Each structure stands twice: as C-alpha cells, then as structure tokens.
BAFI-3210 file (N, C-alpha, C; in Angstrom, 3 decimals, decimal comma, padded with zeros to 6 digits):
// residues 120
n [1|2|3|4|5|6|7|8|9|10|11|12|13|14|15|16|17|18|19|20|21|22|23|24|25|26|27|28|29|30|31|32|33|34|35|36|37|38|39|40|41|42|43|44|45|46|47|48|49|50|51|52|53|54|55|56|57|58|59|60|61|62|63|64|65|66|67|68|69|70|71|72|73|74|75|76|77|78|79|80|81|82|83|84|85|86|87|88|89|90|91|92|93|94|95|96|97|98|99|100|101|102|103|104|105|106|107|108|109|110|111|112|113|114|115|116|117|118|119|120]
n.u [004,779|005,289|003,145|001,020|001,777|001,597|-001,129|-002,200|-001,189|-002,472|-005,147|-005,395|-007,160|-006,401|-004,820|-001,785|001,609|004,454|007,602|010,633|013,286|015,903|017,204|016,597|018,070|020,612|020,572|020,376|022,884|024,563|023,750|024,429|027,198|027,631|027,265|024,738|022,751|020,314|017,635|014,921|014,786|016,381|014,905|012,511|013,224|013,835|011,800|011,699|013,418|012,004|010,141|011,915|012,860|010,471|010,147|012,223|011,459|010,640|007,838|006,979|004,896|001,387|-001,526|-004,963|-006,594|-005,259|-005,550|-008,338|-008,689|-007,543|-008,972|-008,024|-007,566|-005,601|-002,213|-000,447|-001,882|-002,180|000,542|001,276|-000,042|000,665|001,156|-001,345|-002,392|-000,586|-000,058|000,833|-000,154|000,581|003,261|004,405|003,895|005,276|007,889|008,333|008,199|010,457|012,381|012,205|013,220|015,794|016,792|017,040|014,836|012,434|009,754|006,866|004,218|001,458|-000,959|-002,698|-003,806|-005,429|-005,880|-008,082|-007,709|-009,554|-009,706|-011,135]
n.v [033,244|030,557|029,283|030,131|028,959|026,283|026,099|026,523|024,256|022,216|022,732|022,513|021,365|018,946|015,722|015,754|015,016|015,301|014,178|012,463|011,499|010,838|008,512|006,738|007,861|007,232|004,452|004,467|005,585|003,536|001,418|002,479|002,586|-000,112|-000,722|-000,614|000,417|000,653|001,387|000,720|-001,882|-003,233|-002,992|-004,157|-006,782|-007,375|-007,339|-007,225|-005,193|-002,967|-002,822|-002,399|000,158|001,602|001,411|002,995|005,569|008,416|009,637|012,846|014,703|014,741|015,986|016,845|015,872|013,603|011,937|011,706|010,427|007,896|007,048|007,435|008,154|009,818|010,973|009,221|006,808|006,272|005,971|003,759|001,755|001,391|-000,853|-001,823|-000,168|000,264|-001,799|-004,717|-004,115|-001,543|-001,485|-001,159|001,549|002,717|001,901|003,346|005,918|005,898|005,498|007,926|009,674|008,589|009,289|011,982|013,611|016,081|016,103|014,057|011,982|009,728|007,138|005,127|002,382|002,895|001,922|002,032|002,188|000,400|-001,379|-000,786]
n.w [012,555|012,003|013,261|011,665|009,223|010,019|010,562|008,008|006,703|008,193|007,605|004,885|002,042|000,887|001,151|002,902|003,541|005,625|005,305|006,177|004,333|004,758|005,715|003,701|001,678|002,602|002,196|-000,605|-001,252|-000,335|-002,032|-004,533|-004,239|-004,223|-006,818|-008,016|-010,662|-011,998|-010,363|-010,427|-011,620|-009,750|-007,303|-008,098|-008,327|-005,766|-003,539|-000,774|-000,168|-000,928|001,079|003,182|002,504|002,815|005,573|006,382|005,908|007,596|009,176|009,654|009,966|009,388|007,706|008,582|006,533|005,626|007,838|007,804|005,305|005,720|007,850|010,466|013,922|014,889|014,266|015,505|015,699|012,978|012,147|013,666|012,419|009,747|008,224|007,663|005,762|003,690|001,268|-000,726|-003,278|-003,665|-004,143|-006,737|-007,421|-005,301|-005,825|-008,173|-007,109|-005,422|-007,377|-008,765|-006,806|-006,574|-009,046|-008,729|-008,979|-008,059|-008,022|-008,047|-009,063|-008,796|-009,388|-007,226|-005,146|-002,113|001,277|004,064|007,658|008,562|006,515|004,225]
ca.u [004,645|005,234|001,779|000,212|002,141|001,050|-002,582|-002,452|-000,923|-003,521|-006,457|-005,378|-008,201|-005,852|-003,935|-000,379|002,525|005,834|008,365|012,088|013,822|017,363|017,693|016,487|019,241|021,755|020,473|020,717|024,340|025,128|023,488|025,246|028,567|027,660|027,152|023,368|022,552|018,895|016,924|013,640|015,056|016,920|013,829|011,514|013,736|014,095|010,674|011,985|014,090|010,949|009,623|012,961|012,808|009,265|010,394|013,227|010,830|010,119|006,694|007,117|003,578|000,339|-002,631|-006,246|-007,136|-004,636|-006,230|-009,683|-008,568|-007,223|-009,841|-007,194|-007,924|-004,494|-001,008|000,136|-002,622|-001,820|001,912|001,344|-000,778|000,980|001,071|-002,734|-002,781|000,355|-000,031|001,604|-000,673|001,194|004,697|004,801|003,914|006,341|009,155|008,467|008,512|011,857|013,169|012,246|014,180|017,103|017,210|017,160|013,621|011,820|008,304|006,415|002,794|001,038|-002,286|-002,534|-004,906|-005,234|-006,784|-008,262|-007,318|-010,567|-009,615|-011,956]
ca.v [032,770|029,094|028,904|030,343|027,894|025,036|026,143|026,329|022,840|021,401|023,008|022,303|020,369|017,753|014,998|016,141|014,366|015,776|012,953|012,547|010,396|010,819|007,132|006,151|008,393|006,422|003,188|004,760|005,742|002,194|000,649|003,047|002,121|-001,540|-000,855|-000,571|001,515|000,754|001,123|000,063|-003,323|-003,721|-003,138|-005,095|-008,129|-007,506|-006,647|-006,987|-003,899|-001,957|-002,743|-001,763|001,595|002,161|001,523|004,041|006,885|008,914|010,538|013,975|015,272|014,599|016,902|016,218|015,150|012,273|011,169|011,404|009,472|006,564|006,817|007,366|009,146|010,762|010,550|008,069|005,617|006,044|005,457|002,436|000,785|001,568|-002,154|-002,052|000,695|000,138|-003,223|-005,119|-003,453|-000,221|-001,613|-000,611|003,014|003,087|001,735|004,502|007,073|005,763|005,693|009,372|010,226|008,068|010,055|013,389|014,379|016,692|015,971|012,714|011,720|008,405|006,689|003,856|001,959|003,147|001,235|002,664|001,312|-000,654|-002,280|-000,343]
ca.w [011,190|012,009|013,616|010,467|008,285|010,545|010,363|006,577|006,445|008,815|007,015|003,440|001,722|000,242|002,066|002,807|004,473|005,713|005,554|006,168|003,539|004,899|005,841|002,358|000,959|003,031|001,456|-001,998|-001,324|-000,187|-003,245|-005,618|-003,987|-004,550|-008,261|-008,535|-011,610|-012,332|-009,113|-010,698|-011,769|-008,480|-006,329|-008,627|-008,085|-004,329|-002,905|000,643|-000,065|-001,020|002,450|003,989|002,202|003,439|007,014|006,601|005,752|008,873|009,028|010,570|010,231|008,372|008,002|008,924|005,373|005,634|008,891|007,303|004,204|006,233|009,006|011,669|014,946|015,023|013,557|016,195|015,266|011,578|012,061|014,299|011,605|008,330|007,552|007,252|004,645|002,582|000,943|-001,903|-004,479|-003,755|-004,372|-008,036|-007,298|-004,367|-006,547|-009,070|-006,260|-005,031|-008,596|-009,018|-005,845|-006,983|-010,221|-008,380|-009,269|-006,880|-008,162|-008,397|-008,844|-009,244|-008,999|-006,539|-004,277|-000,684|002,194|005,366|008,768|008,697|005,368|003,081]
c.u [004,523|003,830|000,853|000,498|001,550|-000,457|-002,942|-002,259|-002,074|-004,869|-006,514|-006,340|-007,711|-004,933|-002,473|000,427|003,834|006,644|009,858|012,621|015,334|017,918|017,568|017,683|020,487|021,754|020,873|022,235|025,031|024,963|024,284|026,694|028,729|027,450|025,746|023,236|021,082|018,081|015,615|013,833|015,497|015,806|012,757|011,926|013,975|013,008|010,892|012,685|013,112|010,365|010,645|012,978|011,614|009,471|011,398|012,640|010,212|008,983|006,805|005,744|002,646|-000,765|-003,926|-006,818|-006,514|-005,341|-007,631|-009,640|-008,384|-008,045|-009,039|-007,608|-006,864|-003,273|-000,382|-000,556|-002,268|-000,446|002,055|000,707|-000,505|000,892|-000,345|-003,121|-001,842|000,583|000,707|001,136|-000,028|002,681|005,137|004,902|005,045|007,712|009,374|008,788|009,983|012,786|013,289|013,246|015,608|017,676|017,229|015,941|013,024|010,300|007,969|004,919|002,472|-000,408|-002,111|-003,777|-004,523|-006,264|-006,906|-007,788|-008,314|-010,604|-010,450|-011,081]
c.v [031,241|028,600|029,052|029,252|026,559|024,980|025,905|024,863|021,985|021,555|022,820|021,172|019,155|017,045|015,387|015,472|015,148|014,565|013,228|011,296|010,237|009,400|006,375|006,604|007,602|005,061|003,391|004,874|004,386|001,400|001,180|002,579|000,637|-001,789|-000,868|000,645|001,730|000,375|000,389|-001,452|-003,937|-003,966|-004,110|-006,538|-008,408|-006,780|-006,399|-005,646|-002,738|-001,736|-002,055|-000,255|002,248|002,351|002,623|005,448|007,283|009,901|011,611|014,507|014,951|015,593|016,122|015,417|013,763|011,396|010,778|010,314|008,047|006,183|006,598|008,468|010,230|010,190|009,318|006,775|005,268|005,381|004,059|001,352|000,917|000,262|-002,467|-001,244|000,607|-001,341|-003,455|-004,429|-002,088|-000,285|-000,937|000,913|003,460|002,936|002,916|005,775|007,048|005,986|007,185|010,043|009,839|008,904|011,562|014,245|014,909|016,639|014,541|012,642|010,339|008,181|005,314|003,552|002,287|002,357|002,042|001,701|000,185|-001,590|-001,903|000,189]
c.w [011,144|012,344|012,423|009,447|008,723|010,345|008,911|006,216|006,961|008,128|005,502|003,084|000,937|001,238|001,834|003,917|004,473|006,151|005,446|005,468|003,725|005,047|004,523|001,530|001,336|002,330|-000,002|-002,161|-001,234|-001,476|-004,433|-005,475|-004,300|-006,043|-008,834|-009,446|-011,923|-011,094|-009,346|-010,811|-010,443|-007,468|-006,802|-008,365|-006,599|-003,544|-001,418|000,845|-000,223|000,373|003,353|003,757|002,884|004,941|007,340|006,487|007,088|008,601|010,104|010,965|009,073|008,718|008,238|007,762|005,247|006,663|008,453|006,233|004,717|007,466|010,286|012,643|015,068|014,303|014,202|015,773|013,823|011,481|012,652|013,439|010,111|007,555|007,081|006,022|003,454|002,304|-000,372|-003,184|-004,699|-004,100|-005,666|-007,972|-006,376|-005,028|-007,487|-008,289|-005,860|-006,219|-008,923|-008,078|-006,215|-008,129|-009,982|-008,678|-007,964|-006,937|-008,570|-008,167|-009,382|-008,840|-008,377|-005,706|-002,839|000,104|003,476|006,450|008,981|007,491|004,174|001,971]
res [m|e|t|l|d|s|s|i|f|d|l|t|p|i|p|m|w|i|e|d|f|s|e|v|k|q|l|f|d|l|w|r|n|q|g|v|e|n|l|y|e|f|l|s|q|n|e|n|l|v|v|e|c|a|h|k|i|k|i|i|k|v|n|q|k|v|l|d|l|f|e|a|k|n|q|e|e|l|c|a|n|l|n|l|i|f|k|k|e|m|f|e|a|h|i|h|e|l|e|a|l|w|n|g|k|t|h|f|s|s|t|t|i|n|y|t|l|s|g|k]
***
C-alpha cells in the first residue's frame, strides 16, 4: 500500500510537499512562554525570526511537480538551494502560514511569487 501511496504522491499533477514542522512548534512553545500573543506582529517586527522558522522546517519529500516548478533536478538540489527560491517577497505569505499554524489551523492557502533555481 505504501508503494501505491508513494506513486500517487509522485504522480499527482499539483506541486506537493511533505514537511516536518516539529522544530517550528518548539519555537512557538518558547515564544508563547515568553508572552508572545500576536505572532503576526511579532514576526513582522522580527524578520530574522521568519528566516529562522523557515530553516526549522524539514522537507521530507516533494513530488515531481515541485521539482518541475522550481526547475530542480532532484530534491537534494532543491533543498540545497532554497535561498534562491524563497526570497523576501514571500515573507508576508510565510508569516500568514506560520500564523495559521500558531492558531491551530490545519488548512492554509495563499498567493505568492515563486522563483526557479535559475531566477525566473
């Protein structure tokens, strides 16, 4: 069954990522203990923490459509070059994504700018 699930994931015609946010959850717990109540304001005033959160997200697996979207040969190339595709223009959307997680939401969508590894 796992092979079938993996095939479906790999062949899905939309970009899909499997990510581990457990280290982001640890940051959230720390910030809550420090008295942070409004994550959006907190991160908007501390952009370095947005970057820290991004580095805490572990990419487990991406499908072929993600690789095609970013013009990556494989997941290793994509992960080694995330700094080329996730730029400052994406901070606002990423803050909203983190805010949704902070508030316990299990769904999130946004519109943002993506860059390929070649800068397109």
